[in-house]
N, C-alpha and C positions, 0 to 999 in steps of 0.2 A: 621901585627899582630894586628894593631889597630882595625881591623874589628871584631875581636872576643875575644880578651884578655881584661880583665878589665884594665882601665887606672891606677888604684892603683898598679896592679901587674907590669905594665910596668915601673912605676916611682920608684918602690922599688928596682930595680936591676940596676947595672952599665952596664952590658953587656946583650943584649936581648937573647943571646944563653943560659943564666943561668935560664931563666924562665921555670918553670916546666909546660909543656903542658899537662901532664897527670892528673894534679889536676883539678877536675871538678869546684872547687870554683873560679879558675882563668878564667874559660870559661863559663860564663852564657849563656844559649841558648836564653833567652828572648832578650838579647842585641846584638845578632849577626847582623852585618850591611849587609843587602842583596843587597842593591842598589836600585835605583829609579825604574828601569824597572822590577825587580823581585817583588817589592812591588806592583807596578801597576798591574802586571799580576795576583798576588794573590788576589788583591782586585776586579779585573774584573770578576773573576770566581764566579758564583753563587753557594751557598750551601757549601762554605768552612767554616768549623768550626775552632774555636780557637785551638782545639786539633790538627787538621791536620796541621795548620800553625806552631804550636810549634814542631811537629814531623819533619816537613820540616826544620825548623831552626836547630834542633838537628842534622839532617842528614848533613846539610851544615857545621855546626860546626865540626862534626867528619871528614868530607872530608878535610876541611882547616887545622884541627889539624894534620891529617896524613901527609899532604903536608908539613906543616911547620916543623914537627918533622923529616921528611926525609931530608929537606933542612938543618936543624941544624946538623943532623948526618953527612951529606956529606961536610959541610963547614969546612974549616981549623980551 
């Protein structure tokens, strides 16, 4: 969850299953941690605009959000 949830949101709760993953202010797209290889791949492609990178980050955030929501739903 550290990859895409604000540190303030993580620090404010006692149990990470209580974090509201549907609130967009807890999940800023600009700060989604993509990893070294993904950042290198995005930088190596010519003609990539900032808008495209932001859309890619939003798609990554949405996928991780869905995954974490399902894991929280299924956990006891």
